[in-house]
N, C-alpha and C positions, 0 to 999 in steps of 0.2 A: 377654462383658462388655466394654463400651466403655471405652476408656482415660479415666481421670479424672486431672486435675491433682493433684499432691501439694502440700501436705499435705492430709489429710482425716481425718475421724472415722469409725472403723469400729466397728460394733456387731453382736454376734451376736443374731439374732432368735429369741426363745423366747416361748411364751405362758404361762409360769409367772409368778408374782408378781415374782420376782427378775428375770426377763427383761424384764417390762414396766417395772420401775424402771430397768433399764439403758437401755432405749429413751428414757425421759424424760430421763435424765442426758445421754445422747449427743446428743439434740436440743438441750438447753440448752448443751452445750459447743460444738456446731457453730454455734449462734447467737452465743455469746460470742466465738468465735474467727473468725467469718465464714468458715467452711469448709463444703465439701460433706460430706454424710453418706452412707456406704455401709452398707446394711443387708444382712448376710450371713446366709443360712439354709442349714443342712445339708440335703441332699437325702435325706429319709427315706422318701418314697413313690416309686412308679414313675412318677408323673405330675407333671411340673414345674409345670403350671398350678395344681395344688393347693397347691404350696409357695408360689407367688407370692400366692395367695389367703390363705395363712397369714400372710405378711408384712403384707399389707394389714389383716387382722383384728387382728394384734398392735398395729399403729399406731393403729387405731381404739380398741382397748381401753385403750392407754396414754395417748393424747392426745386422742381424739375424732375425729381426722382426720390426714391427712398434713400436716405443717407447710408453710404456703404460703411462708414466708420462708427456708426452707432447701432447698437442692437435695438431693433424696433419690434415690439409685440403689439398686436391688435386685440382689443377686447370689445365685443359687441354686448351691450347690456340691455336688459328689458326694463331696467329702472330709469326714471328721469335722470338727465345728465347730472343734476346736482347730487343726487344720491349715488349715482354710479362713480363719480369722481371721488367722493368721500370714502366709499367702500373700497375702491381700488387702491387708494393711498392710505392704508390703515396704519402704517408705521410712522413714528414721529420723525424719522430721518428722510422720508420722502419729500418731494416737492411737487405741488400742483401748480400748473400753469393755466390761467384762464384769461381769455380775451374779454375786454369790456366792449359794450355795444356802441358807446359814444352817443347814445340817445339822451343822456342827461338824467338828472336825479328824479324828475317827475315820472319819466318812463319806468325807472326802476321801482319807484314807490307803487305805481298802479299795476304794473304787469309782473313785478318780481324780477330780481336780479340774480343770475346764476352766481356771479362773483360774491354778492352779499350772502347768499345761502351757503355757499361753499366755505367762505371765510369764517362763518359762525360755527359750522359743524366740523371742519377739518381738524385732524389731530396733528397736522404737519404744516409747515410754512406754505403760504399761497402767494404766487407771483401774479400780479395783475398786469396784463399787457394792454396799454391804451390802444384805442381804436386808431387805425392809420388815418393820416390826414385826408386821404381820398374819401374814406367813409364819413368823416366829419364834414367835409365839403359837400358831399352828396346830401347829407342830412340838412345842412344849412340851405342848400338851393331849393329843397322841397319844403322848407319850413312854412307853416301856415302864416298867411298875411291877412290882416283885416280887410274887409271889402272896401272900406272908406279910403284905404291907402293904395289900392290896386290901380295901376296905371298901365293899360295895354300898350300905349305908345312907348313908354319907358322900357317895357319888357321887349318890345320889338327892337329898340335901339341897342339894348344890352345883348340880345341874341344875334342881331345882324349888324355888325359895326359899319358896314358899307352905307347904311342909312343914317348914320349919326351925322347930325348937323344939317341935314337936308329936310325941307318940309315934307310932311307926310303926303304922298300923292295917291293914296288909296290903293296901293299895290296889294 
């Protein structure tokens, strides 16, 4: 990684809805503060070129292209994303942008939260980007329901509004 002048905006790159929202916010903050942007990706495969392609794809999905008015550098790290973000943002003037999963407190307790780990270890401010409404809605639609409350007819009526109000005919 080439040395970059501090301060800068550091964002973890992920292709989830929360990760794409974090990229959009990080680019907006870099524009607003006139700072360079460092896009950090954890090395999850054996081929580094695939990871840099993932960074490019994430920017394309989040923004349509790499921003022309912001200096963007990519960093592929072999460390877990928590450690990679804290290492990349070593200056107190930096800003780390992290997306939240929107999965709730219990998920963070049991599986660990990147936001929680980064905010504990970072030497600079951390900006938490809430999960987009679409991610929260998808989470709610797949939320576990107890077997005693499951009603297949109600599910059919909710998914197929043309059947609403008509008696079930065994379709």
